N, C-alpha and C positions, 0 to 999 in steps of 0.2 A: 550410454544415454543418459543425460541428466534426469533426475526424479521431478516428478510432478506430482507425488503423491500429497498427502495432507501436509502441510507444515505449520500450521497455526494451532491455536488452543481450543477454537469453536469449529468443529468439522463442516457444519451447515454453512456458515458465513465465510469459513476458508473456500469452500467448494464455489460459493456464489461470486467470492471476489475473484478467485481464478479466471470464472467464466465472464466475468464483466471485462477484465483485461483481455481475453481473448477475442471477446465481441468487438472491442474497441479496435483492436489491430485488423480484424475481418472488415470492419466497416470502411477501411480504406481500399479495399480490392475495387479495381477499376475492369471495366469490360476491355478485352484486349484492344478495341478500336479506340478506347479513351485513354491508354496509356502513353504517356509521352512529354508531360509537363515538368518543367523544371523550377522547383524553389530555390532561391539563390540570397543566402544572407551573408552580408559582409559587414564586419566589426572595426571600428576606427577609434584611434585616440585622439583627442582633441587637446590642442597644445599651442600655447600663444607662441607669437614669433620669436620670443628670447628663450624658448624652450620649457617653460614652466608648465606644468600640467594645469588645463582648465576643469576646476572642479564642478559640481553640480551647481552649488551655491554661487550667485555673483559676488564680488567684493566691490568696494568702492572703486577699485582701480582697475578692474577686470570683469569681462562679461563671463557668466556663467552658463554651463552646459543646458540649464533649466530656460534661459534665454533662448538658446537655440530651439529648443521644443516650442516654445509659444511662437516662434517666429514661423516654424514649418507648420504649425496647426493651421495655416491658412490653406495648404495643401492636403494634410492630413486630418480631417477635421473631427473625427472620432477619438474622443480623450480620455485617458485611463489615469485615475489619481489616487494618491494613498488615503489613510484616513485623515491626514493632516493637509489635503488639498495640493500636495505637490504633484506637480503633473510629470508622469514617469511613461507614458505610452502613446502613441497616436497610430491612426490607421485611415487610410483612404483607398481610392480605387486601385492604385498602382502599388499598394503594400503598406507595409507598418514600419513606423520607427520606434526602437525602445532602447533602454539602457542597460548596459552590463554593470556589474557590481561597482566599479569605479569610475563610472560615467561615460565609459565607452559607448559611442553612439554606433547603434546597429541599424541599417537598412535589410528587411525582408522584403523582397521584391515578391509580387504577386506571383503564384506559379503562371508560366506562359512555356508553350510549346515553341516558339521561335525565339533566336537568340536576338533578333533586332528588338523584340519586344522588352527582353531583360536589358539590353543597352538602353533603350529608351527610359526604362523605368529607374535604372541605377544613374543613368545620365541626369536625368531631371532632379533626382535627390542631390547629387554633387554639385550641380548647377546652383541650385537653390541655398544649399548649407554652404558652400566655400563663398558664396557671393557675400552672406551675412557674417560670416568668420572673416574674411579678408578684411571688411569694412570695420571688423572690432579687434585687429591685430592677431588673429589667430587662425588655425588652419586644421583641417582632417590630416593625420597620418595613418596609412595603412602598412602596419607593420606587425609582425608576429607578437611583439613585445614592445613595452613602452621604450621610445627613443632616447628618454633625457633621465628616468627616474627609476629609483629601487622601488619594489612594491610598497613597502611600509611608508613611503612617502606620499602615497595617493589615499584618497580619501573615498570611502564607500558613501553611496548615494542614500537616503533616506528610505530604505525599503526593509521592514523586517525581515523577510526572506533572507537578506544576505546578513544580517546580524547573525541569525541562527546558523547559517552555513558558515560564517566566519567562525564562531564558537566552537563549531564541529571540527573545523580544519585545525584549529589550534590544539586540538587533543592529539592529533595523528602527525604531526610536523609542520614545515614550513611552505610546502608545495603549493597547499592549498590557496594560501594568502598570497603567492606569487600568481597562481592562475586566476584568481578572482580580480586582483586589481591590476595587472599588469599585461594580461595577454590579451589577443584579437585574432580571430579566425574567419576563414570564409568556409561557409558551409553550401553544399548542394545537394538538394532531394530529389528523389527520382519515384515514380509510380511503380507499381505492381499490381499484376491482374489476377494473383492466386497466391496461396502460402507459398507454395514450392517456387514461384517466381520472386517473392521476398527474400525467402532463403537464400536463393541462388545469388539474388544480388548482394544481399549481406554478406555472402561468404566470399565472393568477389572482391568486393569493396574492401573487406577485413584483410584479405590477404595482400592488396595492393596498398594498404595504408602506408607503408613505409616510402614506398616508390612516389605515390601521390603527394606525401609530404615533402619529398625532396625536390620534386618537380616545382613545388610551390613554398618553397623554404624562401622565408622572408623576415629572419631574425637576426638583425647583424649587430644587435645590442641586445644584451641579457644583464639585468640589475645595473644600469647604466655603464657597464663595460663592453668592450668589444667581444662579440662572440663569434668564434670560429668553429663551432661544433654544428655538424649538420642536424637538422630536424630537431631544434632544441625545444620547440614549443610542445611539439607531439609526445616527445619524451617527459616535457614536463607534466602534461595531463595523465600520462600513465604514472607519475610518481605521486600523484595526489591523493588517489584512495584506492588501493586493490580490490576493495569489494565492487567499486562501480565505475570503474574507469579501465581503459585498455582494450582489449578483445575480448568481445561478449563470450562468457563461458560455454563451452560445449558447442559453439557455432558451427564448427566442423564435424561434429560427431553425427551418428546415425538418428535420423528422426528428428533432429531440432526443428523446432517451428514455434509458433505462437505460444503453445501452452509452456513450452520450457523458457521461453523469454520472459512469460508471466510470473513463471516460479521464482526466476532470478530475482525478479522485482519483489516479489512478496518473502522471499528470505533475507532480505537485506534491509538494514534499517534506514528509514524515509528521510533521516536528519530532523524532520518536523513534519506535522500534520496540518492541515488548515480548515478544521472542523471541531465542534466542542465535543466533549464526550456526549455519548448517547443517553446517559442519565443524567446530565446536566446540561440540557439545550442553551444555559444561559452562561455556561462556563467560557473561558477562553478560547477561541478560534484558533489561535496559533500555539502550538504545543509541541516542545523538543520531544524528539525519540531518537537519541544517539546510539541507545544500545539494542533495544527490541527490534526483530524484524518487522516489516511491514504488516506482517500477517497477524502480530499482535497489536501493532498501533491500530489495525484497522478491524479488529475483533469484534468490536462492539456492535457495529452496523455495517451493512454492505456498503462497498464503494459506490460513490455517487460519480457522475461524469467528471465533475471538477477536481474529486479526488483522483481518478485515475490520471487526469493529465497532470496534475501534481505529481504524483508518484513517478512518473516516465520521466519528468522533467528533473528529478533528482539523481539520474543517471547520465553520467556522458563518457560512453565507450567511444572507440574511433568509430564506429558505425552504429547509429540508434535506430530502433524500429518504432516508428509512431503509425500515423495512417500513411505513411511513406517510408522509404528509406532514407535516411540522413547520413551524408557522406561526410565525415568531418576532419580529416587530417590537414587541411590545407591552412596555412597562415593567411592572415590578412593581407589583400593584394591590391596594387593600384587597379583602376580600372580596365584598361587594355588587358591585363593578366587576369582579372576576374571573368572577363568575357571569354578569354582563352582556355582557362580551367573549366569553366561550364560548357564550353565546346567539347573540351576533352572527355568531362564526363558524358555527355551526350552520346558522343561517338563511341563510347565502350558500353554503356548501360542500356542503350536504347537500339542495340544492334546485336543480333542473335550471333552473326559471324564473330563479332568482336569478342562476345562473351566466350564461345566455343573455344575460339583461340586461344584465349587466357587461361581457360580451364586444361586445355591440353598442355600448355606450358607447365602447368603446375600438377601435372600428372593424375588430374582426375578422369576417368573412363567416362568417354563419351555417351555411352550407353545409359550411364546413370546421373549425367551432369545436372539434368532437369528435374531430377528428383530430389527427395532428401536423403539419399544415401550418404554413408560417411564418405568426406573428402580425407586423402593421404597428408593432411596438415594438422597443426595443434597451436594453440595459443603460443606455446613456447617458440614453435618456428617462426612465428611472427616476431616476437620479441627479438629471437637471434638476428633475424633479418635487419631489424633496427639498430641493434647492437653493431653489426658489422656496417652499415651505412654511417653510423656516427664516428665508427674508428677509422674507416679507410674511406669513406666519400664514394666517388664515382665507381673505385674498383671493389666495393665493398660487395659482397655475395649474399643475394637474395634468391634463397631457394635454388640455390646451386650455379645462378647465372649472375654476372656483374651488373650493377645497378644501370650501368651504361647500355646494357643489351635490354633490360625492360624498358627503359626509357625510350628507346628506339622502337620497340614492339608497340608500346602505348600509342606514341604519335602516329605510327603508320597505320594501326588498326582504325584510329579517329579519323585519319584523313582520307583512307578509302569510305569510311562509313558516312560522313557528312557531307552536304551539297556544297558547291564551289564557295559561295559567300561565308558561309560559316566555317568551313576549312580554312579559311584565310585568316581566321582568329586566333589558330593555333600557333601561327608563326612567333607573334609578339611573346607569348608563353614560353615558346622553345628557346628564344632568345635571352628571357629572363633566366631560364633554368640554368642555361650555359654561362649566364655571366658571373656566377658565384665562383669565387677562387677555389673552393674545394671540389667544384664539378670539372676543373680543368684537368686534362690528364697530362702526365709528367712527359716533357719532351725526350 
């Protein structure tokens, strides 16, 4: 079991910070009758008709993503600016529109129970955005990696957060640069009704990461060259930073829960913090912390609510814990596949029969599946499954079964769990998954 003992130099503040993180996770707990919402986030590349990337700033000859944001503010009226009055975020009743590091445009649909509402929210965003971009010789591209450019050819938006991240990743290799500038994903978040329920969903999602990534694989181009390696974007994320990406450390171990997740955050560098030193309230708010763990970066004063949210946002595992469980393995997908993938997540994670069937396939004792007892898996098992899928595609063994068998199992479970209209959304996703060359079986 992972240690949750003191990890910072100030025992009193260390304990307080651990508890504040735990309280944040606990605040996401819903009553069982209230569990069932789906938060959907889709990132898009903005590309001109001639293939050139659309940067944040407009030029004499080309619209900028800032122009897109200004246009969309009619429907998402709450605006967020940086210190220089650059428009970087929007919010409205249907969700929010934000920017990723190289001006990838992200819609975060408001959490909905019904997939019909998800479809309406995302459809409205696409209709508005596509109309504006088409009139300006550009388009949204839903792919896992930029379709025409290498990462270094793409420009960061004017956000200090991304400058710090860029500098940090430059010290540990090139993959952070690739992730920030050129990747795009689809993320679906699910509710939990207790700590044990959160852990259960995190474990299932963590184990399924290679399978979900394969189903939602949409990276035909990598660094401006044809890509034939399955689940390339998810593997890219795992190559960014071993300290904060991949499978959450200890997620399958005995007693894993909110405290162990919080301890992981506190013993890892936060990259930067967003508050001045406690003994210098007029000092710089943004301060670099590449080497010291978060327990030291925040040893001068307890974490505020903003500190907690910032710290959590500096970690990018396959499955992230917030006030919900965020499932992150899927590439950016077209609309029909976004809805199909969301339906698949709903049919798995909001159905006890589906969860129990997957746990049984993974060798989890049914008597302890809904507790925090240890599972017969490790982080290495997940990586081995990913390696097998990348090397052998459809025939790759995932926990002793071919990827093809797992795919059939997940679609079958979700089909039985969903009502008729939502069940039909799975078909375009299945067709999309089977359309990839590496998915086809040999004759």
